[in-house]
PyMOL Python script that loads the backbone (N, CA, C, O; Angstrom):
from pymol import cmd

cmd.read_pdbstr("""\
ATOM      1  N   MET A   1     119.037  96.281 -86.607  1.00  0.00           N
ATOM      2  CA  MET A   1     119.888  97.225 -85.893  1.00  0.00           C
ATOM      3  C   MET A   1     119.022  98.354 -85.358  1.00  0.00           C
ATOM      4  O   MET A   1     118.210  98.933 -86.080  1.00  0.00           O
ATOM      5  N   GLY A   2     119.208  98.651 -84.093  1.00  0.00           N
ATOM      6  CA  GLY A   2     118.396  99.678 -83.458  1.00  0.00           C
ATOM      7  C   GLY A   2     118.782 101.084 -83.905  1.00  0.00           C
ATOM      8  O   GLY A   2     119.851 101.311 -84.471  1.00  0.00           O
ATOM      9  N   ASP A   3     117.875 102.014 -83.633  1.00  0.00           N
ATOM     10  CA  ASP A   3     118.126 103.410 -84.000  1.00  0.00           C
ATOM     11  C   ASP A   3     119.365 103.960 -83.302  1.00  0.00           C
ATOM     12  O   ASP A   3     120.136 104.717 -83.892  1.00  0.00           O
ATOM     13  N   ARG A   4     119.545 103.577 -82.055  1.00  0.00           N
ATOM     14  CA  ARG A   4     120.685 104.075 -81.291  1.00  0.00           C
ATOM     15  C   ARG A   4     122.000 103.669 -81.958  1.00  0.00           C
ATOM     16  O   ARG A   4     122.909 104.487 -82.102  1.00  0.00           O
ATOM     17  N   ILE A   5     122.095 102.407 -82.362  1.00  0.00           N
ATOM     18  CA  ILE A   5     123.315 101.926 -83.014  1.00  0.00           C
ATOM     19  C   ILE A   5     123.483 102.603 -84.369  1.00  0.00           C
ATOM     20  O   ILE A   5     124.594 102.992 -84.727  1.00  0.00           O
ATOM     21  N   GLN A   6     122.411 102.748 -85.117  1.00  0.00           N
ATOM     22  CA  GLN A   6     122.507 103.410 -86.428  1.00  0.00           C
ATOM     23  C   GLN A   6     122.972 104.853 -86.268  1.00  0.00           C
ATOM     24  O   GLN A   6     123.767 105.341 -87.071  1.00  0.00           O
ATOM     25  N   ASN A   7     122.487 105.531 -85.244  1.00  0.00           N
ATOM     26  CA  ASN A   7     122.923 106.908 -84.987  1.00  0.00           C
ATOM     27  C   ASN A   7     124.413 106.960 -84.679  1.00  0.00           C
ATOM     28  O   ASN A   7     125.111 107.867 -85.133  1.00  0.00           O
ATOM     29  N   LEU A   8     124.903 105.996 -83.913  1.00  0.00           N
ATOM     30  CA  LEU A   8     126.327 105.951 -83.589  1.00  0.00           C
ATOM     31  C   LEU A   8     127.161 105.652 -84.831  1.00  0.00           C
ATOM     32  O   LEU A   8     128.234 106.226 -85.017  1.00  0.00           O
ATOM     33  N   VAL A   9     126.668 104.755 -85.676  1.00  0.00           N
ATOM     34  CA  VAL A   9     127.352 104.440 -86.937  1.00  0.00           C
ATOM     35  C   VAL A   9     127.461 105.706 -87.790  1.00  0.00           C
ATOM     36  O   VAL A   9     128.532 106.027 -88.306  1.00  0.00           O
ATOM     37  N   ASP A  10     126.350 106.416 -87.932  1.00  0.00           N
ATOM     38  CA  ASP A  10     126.342 107.647 -88.730  1.00  0.00           C
ATOM     39  C   ASP A  10     127.289 108.698 -88.139  1.00  0.00           C
ATOM     40  O   ASP A  10     128.020 109.368 -88.870  1.00  0.00           O
ATOM     41  N   TYR A  11     127.265 108.832 -86.831  1.00  0.00           N
ATOM     42  CA  TYR A  11     128.103 109.811 -86.130  1.00  0.00           C
ATOM     43  C   TYR A  11     129.585 109.502 -86.350  1.00  0.00           C
ATOM     44  O   TYR A  11     130.365 110.392 -86.687  1.00  0.00           O
ATOM     45  N   LEU A  12     129.968 108.241 -86.159  1.00  0.00           N
ATOM     46  CA  LEU A  12     131.356 107.847 -86.392  1.00  0.00           C
ATOM     47  C   LEU A  12     131.759 108.084 -87.843  1.00  0.00           C
ATOM     48  O   LEU A  12     132.839 108.602 -88.126  1.00  0.00           O
ATOM     49  N   HIS A  13     130.887 107.701 -88.743  1.00  0.00           N
ATOM     50  CA  HIS A  13     131.200 107.856 -90.166  1.00  0.00           C
ATOM     51  C   HIS A  13     131.379 109.332 -90.527  1.00  0.00           C
ATOM     52  O   HIS A  13     132.356 109.702 -91.178  1.00  0.00           O
ATOM     53  N   ASN A  14     130.440 110.165 -90.103  1.00  0.00           N
ATOM     54  CA  ASN A  14     130.463 111.577 -90.488  1.00  0.00           C
ATOM     55  C   ASN A  14     131.574 112.375 -89.835  1.00  0.00           C
ATOM     56  O   ASN A  14     132.114 113.293 -90.453  1.00  0.00           O
ATOM     57  N   TYR A  15     131.929 112.047 -88.603  1.00  0.00           N
ATOM     58  CA  TYR A  15     132.878 112.881 -87.873  1.00  0.00           C
ATOM     59  C   TYR A  15     134.266 112.271 -87.694  1.00  0.00           C
ATOM     60  O   TYR A  15     135.173 112.951 -87.215  1.00  0.00           O
ATOM     61  N   VAL A  16     134.448 111.016 -88.064  1.00  0.00           N
ATOM     62  CA  VAL A  16     135.772 110.399 -87.937  1.00  0.00           C
ATOM     63  C   VAL A  16     136.231 109.825 -89.274  1.00  0.00           C
ATOM     64  O   VAL A  16     137.276 110.223 -89.789  1.00  0.00           O
ATOM     65  N   VAL A  17     135.469 108.903 -89.837  1.00  0.00           N
ATOM     66  CA  VAL A  17     135.887 108.186 -91.040  1.00  0.00           C
ATOM     67  C   VAL A  17     136.097 109.129 -92.224  1.00  0.00           C
ATOM     68  O   VAL A  17     137.051 108.956 -92.982  1.00  0.00           O
ATOM     69  N   THR A  18     135.234 110.109 -92.393  1.00  0.00           N
ATOM     70  CA  THR A  18     135.331 111.001 -93.552  1.00  0.00           C
ATOM     71  C   THR A  18     136.179 112.242 -93.294  1.00  0.00           C
ATOM     72  O   THR A  18     136.359 113.059 -94.198  1.00  0.00           O
ATOM     73  N   ASP A  19     136.698 112.400 -92.088  1.00  0.00           N
ATOM     74  CA  ASP A  19     137.515 113.568 -91.737  1.00  0.00           C
ATOM     75  C   ASP A  19     138.970 113.307 -92.120  1.00  0.00           C
ATOM     76  O   ASP A  19     139.651 112.508 -91.476  1.00  0.00           O
ATOM     77  N   THR A  20     139.442 113.974 -93.162  1.00  0.00           N
ATOM     78  CA  THR A  20     140.806 113.736 -93.649  1.00  0.00           C
ATOM     79  C   THR A  20     141.879 114.309 -92.722  1.00  0.00           C
ATOM     80  O   THR A  20     143.066 114.050 -92.920  1.00  0.00           O
ATOM     81  N   MET A  21     141.477 115.079 -91.719  1.00  0.00           N
ATOM     82  CA  MET A  21     142.436 115.588 -90.729  1.00  0.00           C
ATOM     83  C   MET A  21     142.762 114.527 -89.673  1.00  0.00           C
ATOM     84  O   MET A  21     143.708 114.682 -88.900  1.00  0.00           O
ATOM     85  N   VAL A  22     141.979 113.459 -89.648  1.00  0.00           N
ATOM     86  CA  VAL A  22     142.176 112.374 -88.684  1.00  0.00           C
ATOM     87  C   VAL A  22     143.180 111.377 -89.283  1.00  0.00           C
ATOM     88  O   VAL A  22     143.048 110.988 -90.443  1.00  0.00           O
ATOM     89  N   PRO A  23     144.179 110.966 -88.495  1.00  0.00           N
ATOM     90  CA  PRO A  23     145.150 109.985 -88.999  1.00  0.00           C
ATOM     91  C   PRO A  23     144.479 108.704 -89.501  1.00  0.00           C
ATOM     92  O   PRO A  23     143.433 108.290 -89.001  1.00  0.00           O
ATOM     93  N   ARG A  24     145.104 108.100 -90.490  1.00  0.00           N
ATOM     94  CA  ARG A  24     144.542 106.925 -91.170  1.00  0.00           C
ATOM     95  C   ARG A  24     144.252 105.771 -90.208  1.00  0.00           C
ATOM     96  O   ARG A  24     143.218 105.115 -90.333  1.00  0.00           O
ATOM     97  N   ASN A  25     145.143 105.514 -89.254  1.00  0.00           N
ATOM     98  CA  ASN A  25     144.933 104.385 -88.338  1.00  0.00           C
ATOM     99  C   ASN A  25     143.673 104.584 -87.479  1.00  0.00           C
ATOM    100  O   ASN A  25     142.993 103.618 -87.134  1.00  0.00           O
ATOM    101  N   ILE A  26     143.378 105.810 -87.148  1.00  0.00           N
ATOM    102  CA  ILE A  26     142.197 106.117 -86.341  1.00  0.00           C
ATOM    103  C   ILE A  26     140.933 105.985 -87.191  1.00  0.00           C
ATOM    104  O   ILE A  26     139.920 105.456 -86.732  1.00  0.00           O
ATOM    105  N   ARG A  27     141.001 106.468 -88.433  1.00  0.00           N
ATOM    106  CA  ARG A  27     139.861 106.297 -89.350  1.00  0.00           C
ATOM    107  C   ARG A  27     139.595 104.817 -89.606  1.00  0.00           C
ATOM    108  O   ARG A  27     138.442 104.394 -89.696  1.00  0.00           O
ATOM    109  N   LYS A  28     140.669 104.028 -89.724  1.00  0.00           N
ATOM    110  CA  LYS A  28     140.534 102.579 -89.950  1.00  0.00           C
ATOM    111  C   LYS A  28     139.854 101.918 -88.753  1.00  0.00           C
ATOM    112  O   LYS A  28     138.950 101.101 -88.928  1.00  0.00           O
ATOM    113  N   ALA A  29     140.280 102.264 -87.545  1.00  0.00           N
ATOM    114  CA  ALA A  29     139.673 101.687 -86.343  1.00  0.00           C
ATOM    115  C   ALA A  29     138.191 102.064 -86.254  1.00  0.00           C
ATOM    116  O   ALA A  29     137.367 101.238 -85.861  1.00  0.00           O
ATOM    117  N   ALA A  30     137.850 103.291 -86.614  1.00  0.00           N
ATOM    118  CA  ALA A  30     136.445 103.714 -86.602  1.00  0.00           C
ATOM    119  C   ALA A  30     135.652 102.927 -87.642  1.00  0.00           C
ATOM    120  O   ALA A  30     134.518 102.525 -87.381  1.00  0.00           O
ATOM    121  N   SER A  31     136.238 102.704 -88.818  1.00  0.00           N
ATOM    122  CA  SER A  31     135.573 101.903 -89.855  1.00  0.00           C
ATOM    123  C   SER A  31     135.356 100.478 -89.383  1.00  0.00           C
ATOM    124  O   SER A  31     134.297  99.894 -89.612  1.00  0.00           O
ATOM    125  N   ASP A  32     136.367  99.917 -88.719  1.00  0.00           N
ATOM    126  CA  ASP A  32     136.246  98.556 -88.186  1.00  0.00           C
ATOM    127  C   ASP A  32     135.151  98.488 -87.126  1.00  0.00           C
ATOM    128  O   ASP A  32     134.397  97.517 -87.070  1.00  0.00           O
ATOM    129  N   ALA A  33     135.064  99.514 -86.289  1.00  0.00           N
ATOM    130  CA  ALA A  33     134.013  99.559 -85.265  1.00  0.00           C
ATOM    131  C   ALA A  33     132.636  99.624 -85.919  1.00  0.00           C
ATOM    132  O   ALA A  33     131.689  98.990 -85.454  1.00  0.00           O
ATOM    133  N   ILE A  34     132.533 100.393 -86.999  1.00  0.00           N
ATOM    134  CA  ILE A  34     131.267 100.479 -87.734  1.00  0.00           C
ATOM    135  C   ILE A  34     130.890  99.108 -88.280  1.00  0.00           C
ATOM    136  O   ILE A  34     129.729  98.707 -88.203  1.00  0.00           O
ATOM    137  N   GLU A  35     131.865  98.388 -88.831  1.00  0.00           N
ATOM    138  CA  GLU A  35     131.595  97.037 -89.349  1.00  0.00           C
ATOM    139  C   GLU A  35     131.055  96.138 -88.247  1.00  0.00           C
ATOM    140  O   GLU A  35     130.111  95.380 -88.468  1.00  0.00           O
ATOM    141  N   GLN A  36     131.649  96.220 -87.065  1.00  0.00           N
ATOM    142  CA  GLN A  36     131.186  95.408 -85.936  1.00  0.00           C
ATOM    143  C   GLN A  36     129.747  95.774 -85.565  1.00  0.00           C
ATOM    144  O   GLN A  36     128.928  94.897 -85.290  1.00  0.00           O
ATOM    145  N   LEU A  37     129.449  97.067 -85.559  1.00  0.00           N
ATOM    146  CA  LEU A  37     128.113  97.524 -85.191  1.00  0.00           C
ATOM    147  C   LEU A  37     127.060  97.126 -86.225  1.00  0.00           C
ATOM    148  O   LEU A  37     125.879  97.003 -85.897  1.00  0.00           O
ATOM    149  N   GLN A  38     127.484  96.927 -87.459  1.00  0.00           N
ATOM    150  CA  GLN A  38     126.542  96.559 -88.514  1.00  0.00           C
ATOM    151  C   GLN A  38     126.444  95.058 -88.719  1.00  0.00           C
ATOM    152  O   GLN A  38     125.700  94.604 -89.588  1.00  0.00           O
ATOM    153  N   ASN A  39     127.179  94.281 -87.938  1.00  0.00           N
ATOM    154  CA  ASN A  39     127.168  92.823 -88.050  1.00  0.00           C
ATOM    155  C   ASN A  39     125.791  92.294 -87.631  1.00  0.00           C
ATOM    156  O   ASN A  39     125.414  92.371 -86.462  1.00  0.00           O
ATOM    157  N   LYS A  40     125.060  91.765 -88.592  1.00  0.00           N
ATOM    158  CA  LYS A  40     123.686  91.312 -88.332  1.00  0.00           C
ATOM    159  C   LYS A  40     123.618  89.993 -87.559  1.00  0.00           C
ATOM    160  O   LYS A  40     122.553  89.620 -87.068  1.00  0.00           O
ATOM    161  N   GLU A  41     124.739  89.290 -87.449  1.00  0.00           N
ATOM    162  CA  GLU A  41     124.743  87.985 -86.780  1.00  0.00           C
ATOM    163  C   GLU A  41     124.797  88.089 -85.258  1.00  0.00           C
ATOM    164  O   GLU A  41     124.457  87.135 -84.559  1.00  0.00           O
ATOM    165  N   ASN A  42     125.216  89.227 -84.748  1.00  0.00           N
ATOM    166  CA  ASN A  42     125.366  89.377 -83.300  1.00  0.00           C
ATOM    167  C   ASN A  42     124.259  90.238 -82.710  1.00  0.00           C
ATOM    168  O   ASN A  42     123.664  91.070 -83.395  1.00  0.00           O
ATOM    169  N   GLU A  43     123.995  90.022 -81.426  1.00  0.00           N
ATOM    170  CA  GLU A  43     123.027  90.870 -80.747  1.00  0.00           C
ATOM    171  C   GLU A  43     123.699  92.204 -80.404  1.00  0.00           C
ATOM    172  O   GLU A  43     124.924  92.316 -80.431  1.00  0.00           O
ATOM    173  N   ASP A  44     122.890  93.201 -80.087  1.00  0.00           N
ATOM    174  CA  ASP A  44     123.398  94.559 -79.887  1.00  0.00           C
ATOM    175  C   ASP A  44     124.502  94.651 -78.848  1.00  0.00           C
ATOM    176  O   ASP A  44     125.480  95.374 -79.042  1.00  0.00           O
ATOM    177  N   LYS A  45     124.355  93.925 -77.746  1.00  0.00           N
ATOM    178  CA  LYS A  45     125.357  94.009 -76.685  1.00  0.00           C
ATOM    179  C   LYS A  45     126.718  93.494 -77.176  1.00  0.00           C
ATOM    180  O   LYS A  45     127.755  94.066 -76.838  1.00  0.00           O
ATOM    181  N   VAL A  46     126.716  92.433 -77.961  1.00  0.00           N
ATOM    182  CA  VAL A  46     127.959  91.863 -78.501  1.00  0.00           C
ATOM    183  C   VAL A  46     128.584  92.835 -79.498  1.00  0.00           C
ATOM    184  O   VAL A  46     129.798  93.037 -79.497  1.00  0.00           O
ATOM    185  N   LYS A  47     127.755  93.433 -80.344  1.00  0.00           N
ATOM    186  CA  LYS A  47     128.247  94.420 -81.311  1.00  0.00           C
ATOM    187  C   LYS A  47     128.892  95.597 -80.582  1.00  0.00           C
ATOM    188  O   LYS A  47     129.978  96.051 -80.942  1.00  0.00           O
ATOM    189  N   ALA A  48     128.202  96.078 -79.555  1.00  0.00           N
ATOM    190  CA  ALA A  48     128.702  97.222 -78.801  1.00  0.00           C
ATOM    191  C   ALA A  48     130.038  96.892 -78.143  1.00  0.00           C
ATOM    192  O   ALA A  48     130.965  97.701 -78.179  1.00  0.00           O
ATOM    193  N   TYR A  49     130.140  95.715 -77.546  1.00  0.00           N
ATOM    194  CA  TYR A  49     131.381  95.324 -76.880  1.00  0.00           C
ATOM    195  C   TYR A  49     132.540  95.252 -77.873  1.00  0.00           C
ATOM    196  O   TYR A  49     133.643  95.710 -77.575  1.00  0.00           O
ATOM    197  N   ALA A  50     132.293  94.678 -79.052  1.00  0.00           N
ATOM    198  CA  ALA A  50     133.342  94.569 -80.074  1.00  0.00           C
ATOM    199  C   ALA A  50     133.794  95.961 -80.524  1.00  0.00           C
ATOM    200  O   ALA A  50     134.988  96.200 -80.704  1.00  0.00           O
ATOM    201  N   ALA A  51     132.849  96.867 -80.703  1.00  0.00           N
ATOM    202  CA  ALA A  51     133.189  98.233 -81.112  1.00  0.00           C
ATOM    203  C   ALA A  51     133.943  98.964 -79.998  1.00  0.00           C
ATOM    204  O   ALA A  51     134.880  99.715 -80.272  1.00  0.00           O
ATOM    205  N   ILE A  52     133.538  98.745 -78.748  1.00  0.00           N
ATOM    206  CA  ILE A  52     134.226  99.360 -77.616  1.00  0.00           C
ATOM    207  C   ILE A  52     135.689  98.931 -77.586  1.00  0.00           C
ATOM    208  O   ILE A  52     136.578  99.756 -77.376  1.00  0.00           O
ATOM    209  N   GLU A  53     135.937  97.643 -77.796  1.00  0.00           N
ATOM    210  CA  GLU A  53     137.313  97.133 -77.802  1.00  0.00           C
ATOM    211  C   GLU A  53     138.163  97.878 -78.835  1.00  0.00           C
ATOM    212  O   GLU A  53     139.286  98.288 -78.541  1.00  0.00           O
ATOM    213  N   LEU A  54     137.629  98.047 -80.031  1.00  0.00           N
ATOM    214  CA  LEU A  54     138.373  98.714 -81.105  1.00  0.00           C
ATOM    215  C   LEU A  54     138.608 100.194 -80.806  1.00  0.00           C
ATOM    216  O   LEU A  54     139.714 100.705 -80.986  1.00  0.00           O
ATOM    217  N   LEU A  55     137.572 100.867 -80.355  1.00  0.00           N
ATOM    218  CA  LEU A  55     137.682 102.307 -80.122  1.00  0.00           C
ATOM    219  C   LEU A  55     138.500 102.625 -78.881  1.00  0.00           C
ATOM    220  O   LEU A  55     139.187 103.646 -78.829  1.00  0.00           O
ATOM    221  N   ASP A  56     138.427 101.760 -77.889  1.00  0.00           N
ATOM    222  CA  ASP A  56     139.179 101.986 -76.661  1.00  0.00           C
ATOM    223  C   ASP A  56     140.682 101.943 -76.933  1.00  0.00           C
ATOM    224  O   ASP A  56     141.452 102.690 -76.329  1.00  0.00           O
ATOM    225  N   GLU A  57     141.087 101.068 -77.839  1.00  0.00           N
ATOM    226  CA  GLU A  57     142.505 100.952 -78.185  1.00  0.00           C
ATOM    227  C   GLU A  57     143.071 102.256 -78.726  1.00  0.00           C
ATOM    228  O   GLU A  57     144.214 102.606 -78.433  1.00  0.00           O
ATOM    229  N   ILE A  58     142.285 102.972 -79.511  1.00  0.00           N
ATOM    230  CA  ILE A  58     142.783 104.192 -80.140  1.00  0.00           C
ATOM    231  C   ILE A  58     142.443 105.456 -79.370  1.00  0.00           C
ATOM    232  O   ILE A  58     142.920 106.536 -79.719  1.00  0.00           O
ATOM    233  N   SER A  59     141.630 105.345 -78.333  1.00  0.00           N
ATOM    234  CA  SER A  59     141.127 106.545 -77.657  1.00  0.00           C
ATOM    235  C   SER A  59     142.229 107.407 -77.041  1.00  0.00           C
ATOM    236  O   SER A  59     142.027 108.599 -76.811  1.00  0.00           O
ATOM    237  N   ASN A  60     143.378 106.818 -76.776  1.00  0.00           N
ATOM    238  CA  ASN A  60     144.478 107.590 -76.181  1.00  0.00           C
ATOM    239  C   ASN A  60     145.630 107.818 -77.141  1.00  0.00           C
ATOM    240  O   ASN A  60     146.738 108.150 -76.721  1.00  0.00           O
ATOM    241  N   ASP A  61     145.370 107.640 -78.430  1.00  0.00           N
ATOM    242  CA  ASP A  61     146.397 107.865 -79.444  1.00  0.00           C
ATOM    243  C   ASP A  61     146.836 109.333 -79.395  1.00  0.00           C
ATOM    244  O   ASP A  61     146.000 110.226 -79.526  1.00  0.00           O
ATOM    245  N   PRO A  62     148.135 109.593 -79.209  1.00  0.00           N
ATOM    246  CA  PRO A  62     148.604 110.982 -79.085  1.00  0.00           C
ATOM    247  C   PRO A  62     148.443 111.796 -80.371  1.00  0.00           C
ATOM    248  O   PRO A  62     148.477 113.025 -80.326  1.00  0.00           O
ATOM    249  N   ASN A  63     148.271 111.136 -81.503  1.00  0.00           N
ATOM    250  CA  ASN A  63     148.129 111.845 -82.774  1.00  0.00           C
ATOM    251  C   ASN A  63     146.685 112.215 -83.099  1.00  0.00           C
ATOM    252  O   ASN A  63     146.413 112.847 -84.120  1.00  0.00           O
ATOM    253  N   MET A  64     145.765 111.818 -82.227  1.00  0.00           N
ATOM    254  CA  MET A  64     144.350 112.079 -82.491  1.00  0.00           C
ATOM    255  C   MET A  64     144.018 113.549 -82.207  1.00  0.00           C
ATOM    256  O   MET A  64     144.348 114.070 -81.142  1.00  0.00           O
ATOM    257  N   PRO A  65     143.359 114.214 -83.171  1.00  0.00           N
ATOM    258  CA  PRO A  65     142.909 115.589 -82.909  1.00  0.00           C
ATOM    259  C   PRO A  65     141.901 115.603 -81.759  1.00  0.00           C
ATOM    260  O   PRO A  65     141.148 114.648 -81.570  1.00  0.00           O
ATOM    261  N   MET A  66     141.897 116.686 -81.002  1.00  0.00           N
ATOM    262  CA  MET A  66     141.042 116.775 -79.816  1.00  0.00           C
ATOM    263  C   MET A  66     139.559 116.625 -80.164  1.00  0.00           C
ATOM    264  O   MET A  66     138.819 115.979 -79.423  1.00  0.00           O
ATOM    265  N   HIS A  67     139.117 117.210 -81.273  1.00  0.00           N
ATOM    266  CA  HIS A  67     137.694 117.091 -81.621  1.00  0.00           C
ATOM    267  C   HIS A  67     137.328 115.637 -81.922  1.00  0.00           C
ATOM    268  O   HIS A  67     136.203 115.213 -81.658  1.00  0.00           O
ATOM    269  N   THR A  68     138.264 114.881 -82.468  1.00  0.00           N
ATOM    270  CA  THR A  68     138.021 113.470 -82.755  1.00  0.00           C
ATOM    271  C   THR A  68     137.991 112.668 -81.462  1.00  0.00           C
ATOM    272  O   THR A  68     137.168 111.767 -81.306  1.00  0.00           O
ATOM    273  N   ARG A  69     138.879 112.991 -80.544  1.00  0.00           N
ATOM    274  CA  ARG A  69     138.909 112.309 -79.242  1.00  0.00           C
ATOM    275  C   ARG A  69     137.569 112.486 -78.534  1.00  0.00           C
ATOM    276  O   ARG A  69     137.053 111.552 -77.921  1.00  0.00           O
ATOM    277  N   THR A  70     137.015 113.684 -78.623  1.00  0.00           N
ATOM    278  CA  THR A  70     135.716 113.959 -78.010  1.00  0.00           C
ATOM    279  C   THR A  70     134.630 113.089 -78.634  1.00  0.00           C
ATOM    280  O   THR A  70     133.789 112.541 -77.922  1.00  0.00           O
ATOM    281  N   VAL A  71     134.644 112.958 -79.958  1.00  0.00           N
ATOM    282  CA  VAL A  71     133.666 112.114 -80.656  1.00  0.00           C
ATOM    283  C   VAL A  71     133.808 110.667 -80.195  1.00  0.00           C
ATOM    284  O   VAL A  71     132.812 110.009 -79.895  1.00  0.00           O
ATOM    285  N   ILE A  72     135.047 110.168 -80.140  1.00  0.00           N
ATOM    286  CA  ILE A  72     135.293 108.782 -79.728  1.00  0.00           C
ATOM    287  C   ILE A  72     134.781 108.559 -78.308  1.00  0.00           C
ATOM    288  O   ILE A  72     134.132 107.549 -78.032  1.00  0.00           O
ATOM    289  N   TRP A  73     135.069 109.493 -77.412  1.00  0.00           N
ATOM    290  CA  TRP A  73     134.610 109.353 -76.025  1.00  0.00           C
ATOM    291  C   TRP A  73     133.085 109.350 -75.949  1.00  0.00           C
ATOM    292  O   TRP A  73     132.503 108.579 -75.187  1.00  0.00           O
ATOM    293  N   GLU A  74     132.435 110.213 -76.738  1.00  0.00           N
ATOM    294  CA  GLU A  74     130.969 110.244 -76.743  1.00  0.00           C
ATOM    295  C   GLU A  74     130.397 108.915 -77.233  1.00  0.00           C
ATOM    296  O   GLU A  74     129.439 108.395 -76.661  1.00  0.00           O
ATOM    297  N   VAL A  75     130.987 108.376 -78.290  1.00  0.00           N
ATOM    298  CA  VAL A  75     130.515 107.097 -78.834  1.00  0.00           C
ATOM    299  C   VAL A  75     130.740 105.984 -77.815  1.00  0.00           C
ATOM    300  O   VAL A  75     129.856 105.156 -77.596  1.00  0.00           O
ATOM    301  N   LEU A  76     131.915 105.960 -77.195  1.00  0.00           N
ATOM    302  CA  LEU A  76     132.190 104.935 -76.175  1.00  0.00           C
ATOM    303  C   LEU A  76     131.168 105.006 -75.042  1.00  0.00           C
ATOM    304  O   LEU A  76     130.676 103.980 -74.572  1.00  0.00           O
ATOM    305  N   SER A  77     130.860 106.208 -74.617  1.00  0.00           N
ATOM    306  CA  SER A  77     129.887 106.388 -73.535  1.00  0.00           C
ATOM    307  C   SER A  77     128.525 105.834 -73.922  1.00  0.00           C
ATOM    308  O   SER A  77     127.876 105.170 -73.113  1.00  0.00           O
ATOM    309  N   GLU A  78     128.081 106.097 -75.148  1.00  0.00           N
ATOM    310  CA  GLU A  78     126.791 105.585 -75.608  1.00  0.00           C
ATOM    311  C   GLU A  78     126.821 104.062 -75.786  1.00  0.00           C
ATOM    312  O   GLU A  78     125.844 103.384 -75.468  1.00  0.00           O
ATOM    313  N   LEU A  79     127.931 103.525 -76.290  1.00  0.00           N
ATOM    314  CA  LEU A  79     128.038 102.089 -76.478  1.00  0.00           C
ATOM    315  C   LEU A  79     127.960 101.343 -75.149  1.00  0.00           C
ATOM    316  O   LEU A  79     127.393 100.253 -75.078  1.00  0.00           O
ATOM    317  N   GLU A  80     128.523 101.927 -74.107  1.00  0.00           N
ATOM    318  CA  GLU A  80     128.503 101.290 -72.790  1.00  0.00           C
ATOM    319  C   GLU A  80     127.094 101.184 -72.209  1.00  0.00           C
ATOM    320  O   GLU A  80     126.856 100.381 -71.307  1.00  0.00           O
ATOM    321  N   LYS A  81     126.165 101.984 -72.716  1.00  0.00           N
ATOM    322  CA  LYS A  81     124.781 101.970 -72.242  1.00  0.00           C
ATOM    323  C   LYS A  81     123.937 100.891 -72.915  1.00  0.00           C
ATOM    324  O   LYS A  81     122.832 100.592 -72.462  1.00  0.00           O
ATOM    325  N   ILE A  82     124.456 100.307 -73.992  1.00  0.00           N
ATOM    326  CA  ILE A  82     123.679  99.329 -74.761  1.00  0.00           C
ATOM    327  C   ILE A  82     123.640  97.982 -74.034  1.00  0.00           C
ATOM    328  O   ILE A  82     124.669  97.462 -73.603  1.00  0.00           O
ATOM    329  N   GLU A  83     122.454  97.443 -73.910  1.00  0.00           N
ATOM    330  CA  GLU A  83     122.291  96.136 -73.246  1.00  0.00           C
ATOM    331  C   GLU A  83     121.656  95.134 -74.169  1.00  0.00           C
ATOM    332  O   GLU A  83     121.443  93.985 -73.780  1.00  0.00           O
TER     333      GLU A  83
END
""", "prot")
cmd.dss("prot")
cmd.show_as("cartoon", "prot")
cmd.util.cbc("prot")
cmd.orient("prot")
């Protein structure tokens, strides 16, 4: 796993998964995205695409705190750059 993906995993974990102010369904989706990014069987582009699918679904959740939405958008932007 590349440094870029590991940084995104850490960022999601620290600012979404462990934030108890974030609704459970959003934390779950972030955890699932982390699992996809850590999947050693897939190449980086496949991992990124799988994580994008999960995060994109929740990115417009009306219950998401604004600071969390910003984190999700930043992660999505970085994932889209992975080739």
